[in-house]
OpenMM code with the backbone's topology and positions (N, CA, C; nanometers):
from openmm import Vec3, app, unit

residues = "HIS PHE SER GLY ALA SER GLY LEU PHE SER PHE LEU LEU ASP GLY GLU PRO GLU ARG PHE CYS ASP ALA LEU GLU LEU PHE LEU LEU GLY VAL SER TRP GLY GLY PHE GLU SER LEU ALA LEU PRO SER SER VAL LEU PRO GLU VAL ALA ARG GLY LYS GLY VAL ARG LEU ASP LEU PRO ARG ASN LEU VAL ARG LEU SER VAL GLY LEU GLU ASP PRO GLU ASP LEU TRP GLU ASP LEU GLN ARG GLY PHE ALA ALA LEU ASP".split()
positions = [
    Vec3(-0.4929, 3.8204, -1.0041),
    Vec3(-0.4503, 3.7066, -0.9324),
    Vec3(-0.5107, 3.7581, -0.8159),
    Vec3(-0.5543, 3.6429, -0.7420),
    Vec3(-0.6426, 3.6574, -0.6225),
    Vec3(-0.5272, 3.5945, -0.5091),
    Vec3(-0.5278, 3.6661, -0.3866),
    Vec3(-0.4747, 3.6346, -0.2941),
    Vec3(-0.5437, 3.6725, -0.1527),
    Vec3(-0.5241, 3.5910, -0.0814),
    Vec3(-0.6280, 3.6290, 0.0719),
    Vec3(-0.7497, 3.5107, 0.0535),
    Vec3(-0.8402, 3.5668, 0.1439),
    Vec3(-0.9574, 3.4947, 0.1582),
    Vec3(-1.0714, 3.5845, 0.1726),
    Vec3(-1.1829, 3.5575, 0.1118),
    Vec3(-1.2938, 3.6472, 0.1552),
    Vec3(-1.4124, 3.5613, 0.0745),
    Vec3(-1.5315, 3.5830, 0.1434),
    Vec3(-1.6375, 3.5221, 0.0971),
    Vec3(-1.7197, 3.6271, 0.0188),
    Vec3(-1.7014, 3.7547, 0.0106),
    Vec3(-1.7795, 3.8741, -0.0339),
    Vec3(-1.6963, 3.9193, -0.1755),
    Vec3(-1.7713, 3.9305, -0.2707),
    Vec3(-1.7137, 3.9737, -0.3938),
    Vec3(-1.7980, 4.0058, -0.4751),
    Vec3(-1.7497, 4.1123, -0.5789),
    Vec3(-1.8630, 4.1345, -0.6711),
    Vec3(-1.8160, 4.1006, -0.8419),
    Vec3(-1.8833, 4.0709, -0.9279),
    Vec3(-1.8759, 4.0203, -1.0910),
    Vec3(-1.9362, 4.1197, -1.1731),
    Vec3(-1.8957, 4.1318, -1.2841),
    Vec3(-1.9757, 4.1711, -1.3810),
    Vec3(-2.0196, 4.0589, -1.4923),
    Vec3(-2.1324, 4.0451, -1.5090),
    Vec3(-2.2061, 3.9983, -1.6178),
    Vec3(-2.2178, 4.0199, -1.7657),
    Vec3(-2.2081, 3.9312, -1.8431),
    Vec3(-2.2423, 3.9329, -1.9685),
    Vec3(-2.4135, 3.9198, -2.0042),
    Vec3(-2.4847, 3.9648, -1.9147),
    Vec3(-2.6103, 3.9606, -1.9415),
    Vec3(-2.6824, 4.0370, -1.8060),
    Vec3(-2.8191, 3.9934, -1.8313),
    Vec3(-2.9311, 4.0781, -1.7250),
    Vec3(-2.8617, 3.9856, -1.5517),
    Vec3(-2.8277, 4.0565, -1.4470),
    Vec3(-2.7933, 4.0398, -1.3434),
    Vec3(-2.9256, 3.9638, -1.2828),
    Vec3(-3.0381, 4.0214, -1.3142),
    Vec3(-3.1939, 4.0000, -1.2329),
    Vec3(-3.1967, 3.8505, -1.2788),
    Vec3(-3.1788, 3.8232, -1.4105),
    Vec3(-3.2026, 3.7030, -1.4367),
    Vec3(-3.0982, 3.5702, -1.3844),
    Vec3(-3.0114, 3.6035, -1.3691),
    Vec3(-2.8994, 3.5389, -1.3252),
    Vec3(-2.9437, 3.4970, -1.1572),
    Vec3(-2.9731, 3.6250, -1.0860),
    Vec3(-3.0173, 3.6049, -0.9522),
    Vec3(-3.1412, 3.5096, -0.9531),
    Vec3(-3.2310, 3.5371, -1.0131),
    Vec3(-3.3548, 3.4760, -0.9968),
    Vec3(-3.3460, 3.3227, -1.0167),
    Vec3(-3.2445, 3.2856, -1.1277),
    Vec3(-3.2171, 3.1322, -1.1205),
    Vec3(-3.1549, 3.0713, -1.0112),
    Vec3(-3.0905, 3.1152, -0.9145),
    Vec3(-3.0120, 3.0425, -0.8290),
    Vec3(-3.1174, 3.0218, -0.7345),
    Vec3(-3.1209, 2.9096, -0.6369),
    Vec3(-3.1684, 2.8274, -0.5649),
    Vec3(-3.1348, 2.8252, -0.4453),
    Vec3(-2.9591, 2.8188, -0.4157),
    Vec3(-2.9234, 2.8076, -0.2866),
    Vec3(-2.8871, 2.9335, -0.2416),
    Vec3(-2.8254, 3.0325, -0.3291),
    Vec3(-2.7968, 3.1734, -0.3023),
    Vec3(-2.9342, 3.2341, -0.2772),
    Vec3(-2.9299, 3.3027, -0.1678),
    Vec3(-3.0874, 3.3766, -0.1389),
    Vec3(-3.0520, 3.5065, -0.1615),
    Vec3(-3.1542, 3.5951, -0.2017),
    Vec3(-3.1467, 3.7164, -0.2388),
    Vec3(-3.1415, 3.8199, -0.1031),
    Vec3(-3.0409, 3.8985, -0.0807),
    Vec3(-3.0512, 3.9771, 0.0454),
    Vec3(-2.9289, 4.0499, 0.0585),
    Vec3(-2.9202, 4.0969, 0.1962),
    Vec3(-2.8406, 4.2392, 0.1609),
    Vec3(-2.7279, 4.2282, 0.2984),
    Vec3(-2.7566, 4.1132, 0.3662),
    Vec3(-2.6962, 4.1204, 0.5121),
    Vec3(-2.6037, 4.0278, 0.4733),
    Vec3(-2.4445, 4.0696, 0.5033),
    Vec3(-2.3365, 4.0083, 0.4853),
    Vec3(-2.2592, 3.9473, 0.5531),
    Vec3(-2.3299, 3.9092, 0.7247),
    Vec3(-2.2792, 3.8667, 0.8017),
    Vec3(-2.3328, 3.7141, 0.8677),
    Vec3(-2.3944, 3.6600, 0.7829),
    Vec3(-2.4541, 3.5568, 0.8049),
    Vec3(-2.3915, 3.4599, 0.7662),
    Vec3(-2.4616, 3.3096, 0.8111),
    Vec3(-2.3695, 3.1650, 0.7393),
    Vec3(-2.4486, 3.1229, 0.6142),
    Vec3(-2.5436, 3.2349, 0.5726),
    Vec3(-2.5912, 3.1301, 0.4434),
    Vec3(-2.5517, 3.2399, 0.3157),
    Vec3(-2.5500, 3.1850, 0.2079),
    Vec3(-2.4865, 3.2360, 0.0906),
    Vec3(-2.5998, 3.3545, -0.0176),
    Vec3(-2.5774, 3.4633, -0.0261),
    Vec3(-2.6528, 3.5670, -0.0739),
    Vec3(-2.5931, 3.6064, -0.2020),
    Vec3(-2.7176, 3.6649, -0.2705),
    Vec3(-2.6689, 3.7257, -0.3846),
    Vec3(-2.7291, 3.8430, -0.4058),
    Vec3(-2.6890, 3.9481, -0.4826),
    Vec3(-2.7697, 4.0690, -0.4893),
    Vec3(-2.7366, 4.1328, -0.6248),
    Vec3(-2.8415, 4.1831, -0.7322),
    Vec3(-2.8032, 4.2249, -0.8306),
    Vec3(-2.7759, 4.3839, -0.8126),
    Vec3(-2.6938, 4.4632, -0.8867),
    Vec3(-2.6943, 4.6178, -0.8875),
    Vec3(-2.8167, 4.6448, -0.8794),
    Vec3(-2.8844, 4.6547, -0.9279),
    Vec3(-3.0248, 4.7326, -0.9560),
    Vec3(-3.0759, 4.7438, -0.8120),
    Vec3(-3.0342, 4.6589, -0.7244),
    Vec3(-3.1326, 4.6578, -0.5753),
    Vec3(-3.0286, 4.7153, -0.4844),
    Vec3(-2.8962, 4.7227, -0.4902),
    Vec3(-2.8027, 4.8060, -0.4139),
    Vec3(-2.8139, 4.9516, -0.3823),
    Vec3(-2.8369, 5.0287, -0.4961),
    Vec3(-2.8865, 5.1742, -0.4767),
    Vec3(-2.9851, 5.1989, -0.4088),
    Vec3(-3.0959, 5.1331, -0.4128),
    Vec3(-3.2191, 5.1079, -0.3261),
    Vec3(-3.2209, 5.1012, -0.1788),
    Vec3(-3.1031, 5.0261, -0.1410),
    Vec3(-3.0425, 4.9611, -0.0208),
    Vec3(-2.9820, 5.1024, 0.0340),
    Vec3(-2.8823, 5.1686, -0.0412),
    Vec3(-2.7907, 5.2408, -0.0117),
    Vec3(-2.8535, 5.4095, 0.0131),
    Vec3(-2.9616, 5.4099, -0.0714),
    Vec3(-3.0488, 5.5420, -0.1004),
    Vec3(-3.1002, 5.5412, 0.0547),
    Vec3(-3.1686, 5.4386, 0.1114),
    Vec3(-3.2121, 5.4174, 0.2699),
    Vec3(-3.1498, 5.4761, 0.3538),
    Vec3(-3.0214, 5.4473, 0.3147),
    Vec3(-2.8949, 5.5102, 0.4343),
    Vec3(-2.8272, 5.6450, 0.4123),
    Vec3(-2.8864, 5.7142, 0.3036),
    Vec3(-2.8315, 5.8361, 0.2739),
    Vec3(-2.7277, 5.8172, 0.2007),
    Vec3(-2.6813, 5.6912, 0.1218),
    Vec3(-2.5330, 5.6793, 0.0636),
    Vec3(-2.6010, 5.6778, -0.0975),
    Vec3(-2.5383, 5.7462, -0.2069),
    Vec3(-2.5776, 5.7241, -0.3295),
    Vec3(-2.4634, 5.6399, -0.4103),
    Vec3(-2.5141, 5.5795, -0.4863),
    Vec3(-2.4280, 5.4772, -0.5685),
    Vec3(-2.4453, 5.4684, -0.7089),
    Vec3(-2.3204, 5.4840, -0.7708),
    Vec3(-2.3420, 5.4716, -0.9150),
    Vec3(-2.2735, 5.3322, -0.9700),
    Vec3(-2.3538, 5.2091, -0.9948),
    Vec3(-2.3037, 5.1309, -1.0168),
    Vec3(-2.3060, 5.0585, -1.1421),
    Vec3(-2.2100, 4.9436, -1.2282),
    Vec3(-2.2477, 4.9160, -1.3509),
    Vec3(-2.3909, 4.8338, -1.3501),
    Vec3(-2.4536, 4.8239, -1.4256),
    Vec3(-2.5868, 4.7711, -1.4506),
    Vec3(-2.5699, 4.6271, -1.4285),
    Vec3(-2.4760, 4.5790, -1.4990),
    Vec3(-2.4450, 4.3927, -1.5045),
    Vec3(-2.3633, 4.3417, -1.3659),
    Vec3(-2.3631, 4.4034, -1.2699),
    Vec3(-2.2792, 4.4045, -1.1791),
    Vec3(-2.3948, 4.2739, -1.0398),
    Vec3(-2.3193, 4.1898, -0.9911),
    Vec3(-2.3724, 4.0989, -0.9191),
    Vec3(-2.2663, 4.1223, -0.7906),
    Vec3(-2.3524, 4.0885, -0.6672),
    Vec3(-2.2748, 4.0856, -0.5558),
    Vec3(-2.2935, 3.9875, -0.4914),
    Vec3(-2.1984, 3.8963, -0.4410),
    Vec3(-2.2018, 3.7717, -0.3889),
    Vec3(-2.1303, 3.7547, -0.2392),
    Vec3(-2.2187, 3.7116, -0.1342),
    Vec3(-2.1403, 3.6505, -0.0087),
    Vec3(-2.1524, 3.5400, -0.0046),
    Vec3(-2.0512, 3.4250, 0.0037),
    Vec3(-2.0789, 3.2853, -0.0058),
    Vec3(-2.0656, 3.2338, 0.1400),
    Vec3(-2.1698, 3.1724, 0.1656),
    Vec3(-2.1595, 3.1110, 0.2947),
    Vec3(-2.1097, 3.0019, 0.3375),
    Vec3(-2.1778, 2.9183, 0.4120),
    Vec3(-2.1285, 2.7912, 0.4591),
    Vec3(-2.1403, 2.6354, 0.4070),
    Vec3(-2.2670, 2.6560, 0.2934),
    Vec3(-2.3382, 2.5426, 0.2253),
    Vec3(-2.2105, 2.4668, 0.1583),
    Vec3(-2.2364, 2.3641, 0.1248),
    Vec3(-2.1321, 2.2522, 0.0452),
    Vec3(-2.0785, 2.3244, -0.0603),
    Vec3(-1.9518, 2.3512, -0.1093),
    Vec3(-1.9068, 2.4071, -0.2034),
    Vec3(-1.9350, 2.3527, -0.3499),
    Vec3(-1.9358, 2.2027, -0.3798),
    Vec3(-1.9814, 2.1964, -0.4756),
    Vec3(-2.1337, 2.2114, -0.5286),
    Vec3(-2.2120, 2.2224, -0.4131),
    Vec3(-2.3719, 2.2731, -0.4355),
    Vec3(-2.3834, 2.4255, -0.4608),
    Vec3(-2.3081, 2.4830, -0.4185),
    Vec3(-2.2805, 2.6353, -0.4646),
    Vec3(-2.2691, 2.6515, -0.6105),
    Vec3(-2.1455, 2.5830, -0.6212),
    Vec3(-2.0910, 2.5708, -0.7461),
    Vec3(-2.2059, 2.5405, -0.8816),
    Vec3(-2.2658, 2.4559, -0.8334),
    Vec3(-2.3912, 2.3968, -0.9307),
    Vec3(-2.4907, 2.5248, -0.9260),
    Vec3(-2.5182, 2.5840, -0.8073),
    Vec3(-2.6042, 2.7098, -0.8131),
    Vec3(-2.5776, 2.7942, -0.9113),
    Vec3(-2.4473, 2.8262, -0.9128),
    Vec3(-2.3587, 2.9451, -0.9963),
    Vec3(-2.3803, 2.9351, -1.1248),
    Vec3(-2.3557, 2.7866, -1.1579),
    Vec3(-2.3921, 2.6896, -1.3074),
    Vec3(-2.5247, 2.7408, -1.3361),
    Vec3(-2.6037, 2.7235, -1.2460),
    Vec3(-2.7304, 2.7338, -1.2920),
    Vec3(-2.7673, 2.8289, -1.3374),
    Vec3(-2.7359, 2.9544, -1.2589),
    Vec3(-2.7314, 3.1011, -1.2806),
    Vec3(-2.6572, 3.1710, -1.4072),
    Vec3(-2.5769, 3.1150, -1.4534),
    Vec3(-2.5059, 3.1166, -1.5612),
    Vec3(-2.5738, 3.0919, -1.6761),
    Vec3(-2.6125, 2.9535, -1.6748),
    Vec3(-2.7122, 2.8978, -1.7973),
    Vec3(-2.8398, 2.9620, -1.8147),
    Vec3(-2.8538, 3.0555, -1.7266),
    Vec3(-3.0208, 3.1174, -1.7362),
    Vec3(-2.9892, 3.2377, -1.8376),
    Vec3(-2.8481, 3.2569, -1.8554),
    Vec3(-2.8366, 3.3845, -1.9390),
    Vec3(-2.8200, 3.3505, -2.0730),
    Vec3(-2.7792, 3.2153, -2.1177),
    Vec3(-2.7946, 3.1623, -2.2388),
    Vec3(-2.9159, 3.1997, -2.3177),
] * unit.nanometer
topology = app.Topology()
chain = topology.addChain("A")
for resn in residues:
    res = topology.addResidue(resn, chain)
    for name in ("N", "CA", "C"):
        topology.addAtom(name, app.Element.getBySymbol(name[0]), res)
């Protein structure tokens, strides 16, 4: 059950997170979570980002982190569907 609101969340895929993220057109690849644009990041990139800050992460290989921005929700939904379709 989801309660409250947040534009930042992660989920696990049944497939390659890099393939999912590469198929996205509106979600940009990025690590900044304070802007207005939607961003996606596969888990394979997160340990490299954290290592530069002296943090060690042990994350599932199939994790994707999303930060949902201010784009039209229907456009973002279509973009996510494009990512999911790339996993088939």
